[in-house]
C-alpha positions in Angstrom: 41.6 -32.7 -29.5 45.3 -33.2 -30.4 46.7 -31.8 -33.6 50.2 -33.3 -34.7 52.9 -31.8 -36.9 56.1 -33.4 -38.0 59.0 -32.6 -35.5 61.4 -30.6 -37.7 58.5 -28.1 -38.1 57.4 -28.0 -34.5 59.1 -24.7 -33.8 56.8 -22.7 -35.9 53.4 -24.4 -34.8 50.7 -22.1 -33.9 47.2 -23.3 -32.5 44.4 -20.7 -32.0 40.9 -21.2 -30.8 38.1 -19.7 -33.0 34.6 -19.0 -31.7 32.0 -21.3 -33.2 34.5 -23.0 -35.4 37.2 -25.8 -35.3 40.7 -25.1 -34.1 43.1 -23.4 -36.5 45.9 -25.6 -37.6 49.2 -24.5 -39.0 51.9 -26.8 -40.4 55.1 -25.1 -41.3 58.2 -26.1 -43.5 61.3 -25.0 -45.2 59.6 -24.0 -48.5 61.1 -23.4 -51.9 60.5 -27.0 -53.3 58.3 -27.4 -56.5 55.1 -29.2 -56.2 54.9 -32.6 -57.8 54.0 -32.6 -61.6 50.5 -33.8 -61.0 49.6 -30.8 -58.7 48.8 -27.5 -60.1 50.6 -24.8 -58.2 48.4 -21.7 -57.1 49.7 -18.4 -58.5 51.6 -16.5 -55.8 52.3 -13.5 -57.9 56.2 -13.9 -57.6 58.8 -15.9 -55.9 57.1 -16.2 -52.6 57.8 -19.3 -50.4 54.9 -21.4 -49.0 55.2 -21.4 -45.2 52.1 -23.2 -43.8 49.0 -25.3 -44.6 45.9 -24.0 -42.7 42.8 -25.8 -41.9 40.5 -22.9 -42.0 37.1 -24.5 -41.4 35.5 -28.1 -41.1 34.4 -30.3 -38.3 36.8 -32.7 -36.4 34.3 -34.0 -33.9 31.5 -35.7 -35.7 28.4 -37.9 -35.2 28.4 -41.2 -36.8 27.2 -40.9 -40.5 27.9 -37.1 -40.6 30.0 -35.3 -43.2 32.0 -32.1 -43.3 33.8 -30.1 -45.9 37.4 -29.3 -44.7 38.6 -25.8 -46.0 42.3 -25.4 -46.5 44.6 -22.6 -47.2 48.3 -22.2 -48.3 50.1 -19.4 -46.4 53.2 -17.8 -48.1 55.9 -15.8 -46.4 54.7 -12.6 -47.9 51.4 -12.9 -46.2 49.4 -14.1 -49.3 46.9 -16.8 -48.7 45.5 -19.2 -51.3 42.8 -21.6 -51.1 43.9 -25.2 -51.5 40.3 -26.9 -51.2 39.8 -26.8 -55.1 42.9 -28.8 -55.6 43.1 -32.5 -55.4 44.7 -33.7 -52.1 45.8 -36.9 -50.9 44.8 -37.7 -47.2 46.0 -40.7 -45.3 44.2 -41.9 -42.3 45.3 -44.5 -39.6 41.8 -45.9 -39.2 38.5 -46.5 -40.9 36.7 -44.3 -38.4 36.7 -41.5 -41.0 37.5 -41.2 -44.7 38.6 -38.1 -46.6 38.1 -37.6 -50.4 40.6 -35.9 -52.8 38.3 -32.7 -52.4 38.9 -32.8 -48.7 35.2 -34.0 -47.9 35.3 -36.0 -44.7 32.9 -38.8 -43.8 32.3 -40.3 -40.3 32.1 -44.0 -40.9 32.1 -45.5 -37.4 32.5 -44.6 -33.8 36.2 -44.2 -32.9 39.2 -42.0 -33.5 41.3 -41.2 -36.7 44.7 -39.6 -37.2 44.8 -38.2 -40.8 47.7 -36.5 -42.5 48.1 -34.4 -45.6 51.4 -33.7 -47.6 52.0 -30.8 -49.9 55.6 -30.6 -51.1 57.7 -30.4 -47.9 54.7 -29.2 -46.0 52.5 -31.5 -43.8 49.5 -31.3 -41.7 48.1 -33.8 -39.2 44.4 -33.7 -38.0 42.8 -35.9 -35.2 39.2 -36.8 -35.8 36.6 -38.2 -33.2 33.5 -40.0 -34.3 30.8 -40.3 -31.7 28.0 -42.7 -31.7 24.4 -41.5 -32.2 23.3 -43.6 -29.4 22.6 -41.6 -26.1 24.6 -43.3 -23.3 24.5 -42.7 -19.6 27.9 -41.7 -18.3 27.6 -40.9 -14.6 25.3 -40.8 -11.6 25.2 -38.0 -9.0 23.1 -38.1 -5.7 21.4 -35.2 -4.0 22.1 -34.2 -1.5 25.7 -34.6 -1.9 28.1 -36.3 0.6 28.6 -36.1 3.5 24.9 -36.1 4.8 24.7 -35.3 8.5 21.5 -36.7 10.3 20.2 -36.8 13.7 18.9 -40.1 15.1 15.4 -40.9 13.5 15.7 -38.0 10.9 14.8 -38.8 7.4 16.0 -37.3 4.3 14.7 -37.8 0.6 17.2 -38.9 -1.9 17.4 -38.2 -5.6 19.6 -40.0 -8.2 20.4 -38.2 -11.4 21.9 -39.8 -14.6 24.1 -37.6 -16.8 24.2 -38.6 -20.5 26.7 -38.2 -23.4 24.5 -35.6 -25.0 24.7 -33.3 -22.1 21.2 -34.1 -20.9 20.1 -35.4 -17.3 17.4 -37.4 -16.2 16.0 -38.4 -12.6 16.4 -42.2 -12.2 15.7 -42.5 -8.5 12.7 -44.9 -8.9 14.8 -47.5 -10.9 18.0 -47.3 -8.8 19.2 -49.9 -6.3 20.6 -48.9 -2.9 22.9 -50.9 -0.6 24.4 -49.6 2.6 27.4 -51.1 4.5 25.9 -51.0 7.9 22.6 -50.7 9.8 23.2 -47.1 10.8 20.8 -46.0 8.0 18.1 -47.6 5.9 16.9 -46.5 2.5 13.2 -47.2 1.4 11.4 -45.7 -1.5 14.3 -43.2 -1.9 14.0 -42.1 1.8 17.0 -42.2 3.9 16.3 -42.9 7.5 18.8 -42.5 10.4 18.4 -45.7 12.5 21.3 -45.4 14.9 24.4 -43.3 15.7 27.3 -44.0 13.6 28.6 -43.8 9.9 27.5 -45.6 6.8 28.4 -45.6 3.0 25.6 -46.2 0.8 26.0 -47.1 -2.9 23.6 -46.7 -5.6 23.6 -48.5 -8.9 21.7 -47.9 -12.0 22.4 -49.8 -15.2 26.2 -50.2 -15.2 26.8 -47.0 -13.2 27.2 -46.4 -9.5 27.7 -43.7 -6.9 28.4 -43.5 -3.2 26.9 -41.5 -0.4 28.6 -40.8 3.0 26.1 -40.5 5.8 26.9 -39.5 9.6 24.2 -40.1 12.3 24.6 -38.4 15.6 22.5 -38.9 18.7 20.0 -36.1 19.3 21.1 -33.2 21.5 19.6 -33.4 24.9 18.1 -30.5 26.8 20.6 -29.3 29.3 18.8 -26.2 31.0 16.3 -23.4 30.4 17.0 -19.7 31.2 14.9 -16.5 31.7 15.6 -13.2 30.0 15.9 -10.8 31.8 17.7 -13.1 34.2 16.7 -11.0 37.3 16.3 -10.1 39.9 13.7 -7.7 38.4 12.8 -4.4 40.1 9.5 -3.3 38.6 7.1 -0.4 39.6 3.5 -1.3 40.3 1.1 -1.2 37.4 3.9 -2.0 34.9 4.5 -5.1 32.7 7.5 -6.8 31.4 8.0 -9.3 28.6 9.8 -12.6 29.5 11.6 -14.7 27.2 12.5 -18.4 28.0 15.3 -20.0 26.1 16.4 -23.8 26.1 20.2 -24.8 26.1 21.2 -28.2 24.6 24.1 -30.6 25.0 25.5 -29.8 21.6 25.7 -26.1 22.4 22.6 -25.0 20.4 19.9 -22.7 21.9 16.2 -22.7 21.1 15.0 -19.1 21.8 11.6 -17.9 22.6 9.9 -21.0 23.8 6.1 -20.7 23.6 4.6 -23.5 25.7 6.1 -22.7 28.9 4.4 -23.3 32.4 4.6 -20.6 35.0 4.1 -20.5 38.7 4.7 -17.7 41.2 4.9 -18.1 44.9 2.7 -15.1 45.7 0.0 -12.9 44.1 2.4 -10.0 43.9 2.8 -10.8 40.2 1.5 -13.3 37.6 2.8 -14.4 34.2 0.3 -15.0 31.5 0.5 -17.4 28.5 2.1 -14.7 26.3 5.1 -14.6 28.8 4.0 -11.3 30.1 4.8 -10.6 33.8 1.9 -8.5 35.3 2.4 -6.6 38.6 -0.5 -6.8 40.9 0.7 -5.3 44.3 3.7 -4.2 46.0 6.0 -6.9 47.4 8.3 -9.7 46.4 7.9 -13.0 44.5 9.7 -15.8 42.9 8.2 -17.2 39.5 9.3 -20.5 38.1 9.3 -21.5 34.5 9.0 -25.2 33.6 9.5 -26.7 30.1 10.2 -30.4 29.4 11.4 -31.3 33.0 13.6 -28.3 33.3 13.0 -25.2 35.6 14.3 -21.7 36.0 13.4 -19.1 38.6 13.3 -15.4 38.5 13.0 -13.0 41.5 10.8 -10.1 41.3 10.4 -7.1 43.3 7.3 -4.8 42.7 7.9 -1.2 44.0 5.5 1.5 44.8 5.5 4.2 42.1 7.8 7.2 42.9 5.8 10.1 44.2 5.5 12.7 41.6 3.4 15.9 40.9 4.2 15.8 37.1 1.2 16.0 35.0 3.1 14.5 31.9 3.9 10.9 33.2 7.0 9.2 31.7 6.0 5.9 32.8 6.7 4.4 29.4 10.5 4.7 30.3 10.2 4.0 34.1 11.7 0.5 33.5 14.9 2.1 32.6 15.4 3.4 36.2 16.1 -0.1 37.6 19.3 -2.0 37.3 20.4 -3.9 34.2 18.7 -1.5 31.7 21.1 -0.2 29.0 20.4 3.2 27.4 23.9 4.3 27.0 23.6 5.3 23.3 20.8 7.8 24.1 22.8 9.0 27.2 25.6 9.8 25.0 23.5 11.6 22.5 22.2 13.9 25.3 25.5 14.3 27.0 27.0 15.6 23.7 24.3 18.4 23.9 25.2 19.2 27.5 28.8 19.6 26.4 27.8 22.2 24.1 27.7 20.1 20.8 24.2 19.1 20.1 23.5 16.9 17.3 21.1 17.6 14.4 17.6 17.4 15.7 18.3 17.4 19.4 15.2 18.1 21.4 15.0 19.5 24.9 12.5 16.6 25.5 15.6 14.3 25.2 17.2 16.2 28.1 14.0 15.9 30.2 14.2 12.0 29.8 17.6 12.0 31.0 16.7 14.2 34.0 13.9 11.9 34.8 16.1 8.8 34.7 19.1 10.2 36.6 17.7 13.4 38.5 20.9 15.1 37.3 20.2 18.8 37.3 22.4 19.5 34.3 19.9 18.0 32.0 16.9 19.9 33.1 18.9 23.2 33.0 19.8 22.4 29.4 16.2 21.7 28.5 15.2 25.0 30.1 17.9 27.0 28.3 16.7 25.5 24.9 13.0 26.2 25.3 13.7 29.8 26.5 15.7 30.4 23.3 12.7 29.1 21.3 10.3 31.4 23.2 12.5 34.4 23.1 12.9 33.9 19.2 9.1 33.7 18.8 8.7 36.8 20.8 11.1 38.7 18.7 9.2 37.8 15.6 5.8 38.7 17.0 7.2 42.1 18.2 8.4 42.6 14.6 4.7 42.2 13.6 5.6 38.6 12.1 4.7 35.1 13.1 6.9 32.5 14.8 8.2 29.4 13.4 5.5 27.4 15.4 3.1 28.4 12.6 5.3 27.4 9.6 3.9 25.1 7.0 0.2 25.3 8.4 1.4 24.6 11.9 2.9 21.3 11.0 5.6 21.6 13.8 3.5 22.9 16.5 3.3 19.5 18.1 7.1 19.4 18.4 7.5 23.0 19.6 4.8 23.1 22.2 5.3 19.5 23.5 9.0 20.4 24.1 7.8 23.6 26.1 5.3 21.4 28.0 7.7 18.7 29.1 10.3 21.3 30.3 7.5 23.4 32.0 6.5 20.2 33.8 9.7 18.8 34.9 11.6 22.1 35.4 8.8 24.1 37.0 10.6 24.7 40.2 13.5 26.1 38.3 11.4 28.6 36.1 11.1 32.2 37.0 7.5 33.6 37.5 8.1 35.8 34.3 9.2 32.6 32.3 6.2 30.7 33.5 3.8 33.4 32.3 5.7 34.0 29.0 5.8 30.3 28.1 2.2 29.9 28.9 1.0 32.8 26.8 3.1 31.5 23.9 1.7 28.0 24.1 -1.9 29.2 24.6 -1.8 31.4 21.6 -0.2 28.7 19.4 -2.9 26.2 20.2 -5.9 28.6 20.1 -4.5 29.5 16.5 -4.6 25.9 15.4 -8.4 25.4 16.2 -9.4 28.8 15.2 -7.6 29.3 11.9 -9.7 32.1 10.5 -9.1 34.3 13.6 -5.6 33.3 14.2 -3.3 36.1 15.5 0.1 36.9 16.9 0.6 40.0 19.1 -2.6 41.4 18.0 -1.9 41.0 14.3 -4.0 38.8 12.2 -2.5 35.7 10.7 -5.3 33.6 9.4 -4.4 30.2 7.8 -6.2 27.5 6.0 -7.0 25.2 8.9 -5.6 22.3 6.8 -6.3 18.9 8.4 -7.8 20.2 11.7 -10.7 17.9 11.0 -9.0 15.0 9.4 -7.8 12.4 12.0 -6.1 10.4 9.2 -3.7 13.1 8.3 -0.2 13.5 9.6 -0.6 17.3 10.5 -3.6 16.4 12.7 -1.2 14.3 15.0 0.8 17.4 15.4 -2.2 19.6 16.5 -3.2 16.9 18.8 0.2 16.5 20.5 0.5 20.4 21.1 -3.0 20.5 22.6 -2.6 17.2 24.6 0.6 18.0 26.3 0.1 21.6 27.1 -3.5 20.8 28.2 -2.3 18.1 30.6 0.5 20.2 32.1 -1.5 23.3 32.5 -4.6 21.3 33.6 -6.4 23.5 31.0 -10.0 22.3 30.9 -10.7 24.2 27.6 -8.1 22.1 25.9 -8.9 18.9 27.8 -12.5 19.1 27.1 -11.9 19.9 23.4 -9.8 16.5 23.4 -12.3 14.5 25.5 -15.4 15.6 24.0 -14.5 16.2 20.2 -11.0 15.4 18.9 -10.3 12.1 20.6 -13.6 10.5 20.0 -13.3 11.4 16.4 -9.8 10.0 16.3 -10.9 6.7 17.9 -14.0 6.4 15.5 -11.7 7.0 12.5 -9.3 4.2 13.3 -12.1 1.9 14.7 -13.4 1.5 11.1 -10.0 1.5 9.5 -9.6 -2.1 8.6 -6.1 -3.6 7.9 -3.7 -0.9 9.3 -1.5 1.5 7.5 -2.6 4.9 6.0 -4.3 6.3 2.9 -1.6 8.9 2.8 0.8 5.9 1.6 4.0 4.7 2.9 5.8 8.1 2.8 3.7 10.2 5.0 2.1 7.1 6.4 5.1 6.6 8.4 4.0 9.6 10.5 1.6 7.2 12.3 4.5 6.7 14.6 3.3 10.1 16.1 -0.2 8.8 16.4 0.9 6.0 18.5 3.1 8.4 20.5 -0.1 10.2 21.4 -1.6 7.0 22.5 1.5 6.5 24.9 1.3 10.1 26.2 -2.4 9.8 26.9 -2.3 6.3 28.5 0.7 7.2 30.8 -0.6 10.5 31.9 -4.5 9.6 32.2 -4.6 5.8 32.4 -6.8 5.5 29.3 -5.2 3.5 26.4 -6.8 4.7 23.2 -4.8 2.1 21.2 -7.1 -0.6 22.6 -10.2 1.1 21.1 -9.3 -0.4 17.6 -7.1 -3.0 15.9 -5.3 -0.5 13.9 -2.1 -0.3 15.9 -1.7 -4.0 15.9 -2.7 -4.3 12.3 -0.2 -1.6 11.4 2.5 -3.8 12.7 1.6 -6.4 10.1 1.1 -3.8 7.5 4.5 -2.7 7.6 6.1 -6.1 7.9 4.3 -7.1 4.7 4.9 -3.7 3.0 8.7 -4.4 3.5 10.3 -6.1 0.4 11.8 -9.6 1.0 15.5 -8.2 1.4 14.1 -6.3 4.5 15.7 -3.3 3.1 13.1 -1.5 1.0 9.3 -0.9 1.1 6.3 -0.5 -1.1 6.6 3.1 -2.6 2.9 4.3 -2.3 2.1 8.0 -2.4 4.5 10.9 -1.9 8.0 10.1 -0.9 9.3 13.4 0.4 12.1 12.6 2.6 14.0 10.6 0.0 12.4 9.4 -3.3 13.9 6.0 -3.1 12.0 3.8 -0.7 14.7 2.4 1.8 14.0 1.7 5.5 15.0 4.4 7.8 14.9 5.3 11.5 11.3 6.6 11.2 10.0 3.0 10.2 12.0 1.7 13.1 10.5 4.3 15.5 6.9 3.5 14.2 7.4 -0.1 14.9 8.9 0.3 18.3 5.9 2.4 19.4 3.4 0.1 17.9 4.9 -3.0 19.4 5.5 -1.3 22.7 1.8 -0.7 23.0 1.0 -4.5 22.2 3.6 -6.3 24.4 2.5 -10.0 24.7 0.6 -10.1 21.5 1.7 -12.2 18.4 1.6 -9.0 16.3 4.3 -7.6 18.8 6.2 -10.8 18.4 6.2 -10.5 14.7 7.2 -6.7 15.0 10.1 -7.9 17.4 11.3 -10.2 14.5 11.1 -7.5 12.0 12.9 -5.0 14.3 15.7 -7.6 14.8 16.1 -8.5 11.0 15.5 -5.4 9.1 18.3 -3.4 7.6 18.3 -0.5 10.0 20.9 -1.5 12.4 21.4 0.4 14.4 19.4 3.6 14.2 21.2 6.3 12.2 20.4 9.5 13.9 20.3 10.5 17.5 17.2 12.5 17.3 15.3 9.2 16.7 17.0 7.3 19.7 14.2 8.2 22.3 11.8 5.4 20.9 14.5 2.8 21.8 13.9 3.8 25.4 10.5 2.2 25.2 10.0 -1.4 26.6 9.8 -4.0 23.8 8.5 -7.5 23.4 11.4 -10.0 23.8 10.0 -13.0 22.0 9.8 -13.2 18.3 7.5 -14.8 15.8 8.6 -15.3 12.2 5.7 -14.2 9.8 4.1 -17.0 7.9 1.3 -15.3 5.9 2.2 -14.6 2.2 -0.6 -12.1 1.7 -1.7 -9.0 3.6 -4.5 -6.8 2.6 -5.5 -3.5 4.2 -8.9 -2.8 2.8 -9.2 0.7 4.3 -5.8 1.8 3.0 -6.5 0.0 -0.3 -3.1 -1.7 -0.3 -2.3 -5.3 -0.8 1.1 -7.1 -0.5 1.8 -10.7 -1.6 5.3 -12.7 -1.8 6.3 -16.1 -3.0 7.9 -17.0 0.4 9.7 -15.3 3.2 13.1 -16.0 1.7 15.2 -12.9 0.9 15.1 -13.7 -2.7 11.3 -14.1 -3.0 9.2 -12.4 -5.5 7.0 -9.7 -4.1 4.2 -7.5 -5.5 2.1 -4.7 -4.1 -1.1 -3.4 -5.5 -3.2 -0.3 -5.0 -7.0 0.0 -5.3 -9.4 1.7 -2.7 -10.3 4.9 -1.4 -8.4 7.9 -2.8 -8.9 10.9 -0.6 -5.7 12.0 0.8 -3.6 14.9 -0.6 -0.3 12.9 -0.5 -1.8 9.9 -2.3 -1.3 9.4 -5.9 -3.2 8.7 -9.1 -2.0 5.2 -8.8 -5.3 3.3 -8.3 -5.0 0.0 -10.2 -1.1 0.1 -10.0 1.3 -2.5 -9.0 5.1 -2.7 -8.1 7.1 -5.8 -8.8 10.3 -6.8 -6.9 12.7 -9.7 -6.8 16.1 -8.9 -5.6 15.5 -5.4 -7.0 12.5 -3.3 -8.2 11.6 -4.9 -11.6 8.5 -2.6 -12.3 8.0 0.4 -10.1 6.6 3.9 -10.2 9.0 6.5 -11.7 8.4 8.7 -8.6 11.3 6.8 -6.8 13.7 7.8 -9.4 12.7 11.5 -9.3 14.4 14.3 -7.3 11.4 15.4 -5.4 9.5 12.2 -4.8 6.1 14.0 -5.2 5.0 13.1 -8.8 1.4 12.1 -8.4 0.1 11.8 -12.0 -1.0 8.7 -13.7 1.7 8.5 -16.3 4.2 7.7 -13.4 2.4 4.5 -12.4 1.8 1.0 -13.8 -1.8 1.4 -14.9 -3.9 1.6 -17.9 -3.8 5.2 -19.1 -6.6 7.0 -20.6 -6.1 10.0 -23.0 -8.6 12.2 -24.7 -7.7 15.1 -27.1 -4.0 14.6 -26.3 -4.5 15.1 -22.6 -4.2 12.5 -19.7 -7.6 11.9 -18.0 -6.8 12.3 -14.4 -8.1 10.1 -11.6 -10.4 12.1 -9.2 -9.5 12.6 -5.7 -12.5 11.8 -3.2 -13.4 8.7 -5.2 -13.1 4.9 -4.7 -11.8 1.8 -6.3 -12.2 -1.7 -5.0 -10.1 -4.9 -4.8 -10.7 -8.5 -3.9 -8.3 -11.4 -3.9 -8.2 -15.3 -4.1 -5.5 -17.7 -3.4 -5.4 -21.1 -5.2 -2.2 -22.9 -4.3 0.9 -20.9 -5.4 -1.3 -18.5 -7.5 -2.9 -15.3 -6.1 -5.6 -13.6 -8.3 -6.2 -9.9 -7.6 -9.4 -8.3 -9.0 -9.8 -4.7 -9.1 -12.6 -2.6 -10.3 -11.3 1.0 -11.0 -14.5 2.3 -12.6 -15.2 4.5 -9.5 -12.0 6.5 -9.7 -13.3 8.1 -13.1 -16.9 9.4 -12.2 -16.4 12.8 -13.6 -15.9 11.5 -17.1 -18.7 10.3 -19.3 -16.0 9.0 -21.8 -14.8 6.4 -19.4 -17.6 3.8 -18.4 -15.7 1.1 -16.8 -12.2 -0.4 -16.2 -11.6 -3.8 -14.5 -8.1 -5.2 -13.9 -7.0 -8.7 -13.0 -3.6 -9.5 -11.7 -2.4 -13.2 -11.4 0.7 -13.5 -9.3 3.0 -16.4 -8.8 6.8 -16.8 -7.8 8.0 -16.3 -11.5 5.2 -14.8 -13.3 2.6 -12.1 -13.3 -0.3 -11.9 -15.7 -2.0 -8.5 -15.9 -5.4 -8.4 -17.9 -7.4 -5.3 -18.4 -10.9 -4.7 -19.8 -12.5 -1.3 -20.2 -15.4 0.5 -21.9 -14.5 4.0 -23.1 -15.8 6.5 -25.7 -14.4 6.4 -29.3 -12.6 9.7 -28.4 -10.5 8.0 -25.9 -7.2 6.2 -26.3 -6.2 3.5 -23.9 -2.5 2.8 -23.3 -1.1 -0.1 -21.2 1.9 1.3 -19.5 4.7 0.0 -17.2 7.6 2.0 -15.6 10.8 0.3 -15.6 14.3 0.9 -14.0 16.2 -0.8 -17.0 15.9 0.0 -20.6 13.4 -2.3 -22.3 14.8 -4.0 -25.5 12.4 -5.4 -28.0 13.2 -9.0 -29.0 12.7 -10.8 -32.4 9.8 -12.7 -30.9 8.0 -9.6 -30.1 8.6 -9.8 -26.3 10.4 -7.0 -24.4 13.3 -7.5 -21.9 14.0 -5.0 -19.3 16.7 -6.1 -17.0 15.5 -9.2 -15.2 12.0 -8.8 -16.5 10.6 -10.2 -19.7 7.3 -8.5 -20.9 5.2 -10.5 -23.4 2.1 -8.9 -25.0 -0.6 -11.5 -25.3 -3.6 -9.3 -26.4 -2.9 -7.6 -28.7 -0.1 -9.9 -29.7 1.5 -7.2 -31.8 0.9 -3.9 -30.2 2.4 -0.6 -31.1 5.3 -0.1 -28.8 6.7 3.1 -27.6 9.7 3.6 -25.1 10.0 6.8 -23.0 13.3 7.8 -21.2 12.3 9.9 -18.4 15.7 11.7 -18.5 14.9 12.9 -21.9 11.7 14.6 -20.6 13.2 16.2 -17.6 17.0 15.8 -16.9 16.8 17.9 -13.8 14.1 15.9 -12.1 15.4 12.4 -13.5 19.1 12.5 -13.4 19.3 8.8 -14.6 18.0 6.9 -17.5 14.6 5.4 -16.4 12.0 4.2 -18.7 8.3 3.8 -19.4 7.0 1.2 -21.9 3.7 2.0 -23.6 1.8 -0.6 -25.5 -1.3 0.4 -27.7 -3.7 -1.2 -30.2 -5.6 -3.3 -27.7 -8.7 -0.9 -27.7 -10.0 -1.6 -24.3 -8.6 -5.2 -23.9 -5.1 -5.8 -22.9 -3.3 -8.9 -21.5 0.4 -8.8 -20.7 2.7 -11.5 -19.3 5.5 -10.7 -17.0 8.2 -13.2 -16.5 10.8 -12.8 -13.7 14.2 -14.0 -15.2 16.5 -14.0 -12.3 
């Protein structure tokens, strides 16, 4: 809008934009002249000079038939302002689009524009008015997708035509639009664009009196140039080994299609074979050439199968044997070990790392370093024992016995010829006593002194401590050929381990995702036992394969975080780390050739751990991996034995994702979170407060997104050793999760039942709770939030990008708790819990994702 002022006064014009009001107009003059006789002069309280007329309020852009009161002020040089609106003013307009009364009341008569002026003594003001028609008129067309559109011959593209109107609205008009293209390069039928031949075309669309153009470029399809095999070969591979092969296609336009799945293979001898999963299998010593064929193209790979190196080692390192042949890169791991050889070992360096390098290079400096490190461990232990104390091996209920004794075992095996007789005896006595103490906790002793301990997890194959006990027993038992320990494994511990995981459906761990990552050590046991005995315990159940998919789905869509279930002791905030990478590398290595391993390969290539952060985890990068990748497609994953469910709206990075917990509650690192859920889209929207705590081990019910029960002012806890249940149904884009949590409160007569339903879709989650409790019990619907919840005028609550709307009861009692106020040491930032009360035992709450 343009405002005009007479030229002599232009030097003192000011125009300012006011929020939610018309522009402020100032007209200035010389002042000092008296008003005309018929005009009453406002009292200025002295000889002040009028400087400006101000249009303070009033609409200048009006709909036809609308009216508006203009508010005018007279401004004096002493700063005094007087209202001119009550006075009779004479307005002059250059068109009939508007008319203005003497009281400055403007009426919009007809569509158009008007220039209206006002004179007061020597002061003047000019205002431009615009009157718009009430009729809604289409002003422009846009086409989706926008120009230029690039297609390959025979491609099709759906088109959409959008009309924009003068009131700011838009409407799809595709079905009524008419298309015309200037060549036969493309055709359009029923809003479908089809590429008919190579070339360029301009297609015009018309609707009513509007039009828009679309530029289209059609290119001939790229042709297949060649296929290639990865690794390229020649391959030297030891007998009884396997090698994942990847076939890639190269095209004339420079593009590459990786991991072809329908390749035909033929080998010129029975020395090797390649199966349908692209897995090269060695059958006998010799040479072979294998040919891959795909869509008329071929590629060859030369393979030589070698006899295994003669060895008297009891702990086989066959899992890294493939690195001994040309073309295998383990330079980062080598640098990590060389740093230790140079006298500067990194945090967490293990003598076993040096054993690996000795095996791969036969360089004596590595095994000498390993012997030196283990000798220091044994000497330190002997000093404590001599002082009537217990060695570090026994700390934390023998949690680290697997690391200490396995290091000793590997170095004892590979450095045996360099050890003195005294060292052999001392190392053996130390290892024997440590393992005996593990399995005889009540009678444990060091140096003749009694050091009994709890025996924690010695009979629990699902606990991370148990993996450590088995590793110590397995590695030393194999090296020493100790029948006592080998029989204990074969006849008791390993059958129970296999049985436990054979009935564990869905993968993962009931310890949660914090301590559950220790299952990487379980998979390490499988590798050690397989390489040394030929028996692959991982094949006795689906657990290892299923754990690959468990972790893929437990990872949030940004491939950076994971579901925070159970204790999170390393760091409270659930971000992917080396340990998760190591777990997947071990699990996938045990399943090379399977679809699960190929999905694991995709996860390893795309998650946020790139590269591994710490050198002490690099040893798992030595394992042979699946080269081919499969992008996951299932949107839901349920581990019934863990009691964990994960669902997402898509595999896009900005998808909405939810995890839910309901199942067996029997592990010490599990939480009182049966019935809970976590919601994520780009960030955690609703999540246990445990992740914001300092310790990461807050297990109580008030930390989780559940229905909380209180009696006599105390929270009624969920009972360990109990079980909830969960089922799910998928109907289109909606997943419904039904939980029965009655079983987790069996010790309390005051809680008869609790059922929860969660309906999940891309932008909305509906949570419905029904329960039966005694009159003495209060039920509180609670949700823990990263952002401060703000109650809105309509009764909804907004916390960051999450809108929380109580449905039943519609007007609950609302309480907001800041965890920082409760414990500023444990919760260093403001994080919140929202409590809703008043629903008796019936609650329904709608959660809408706003971003």
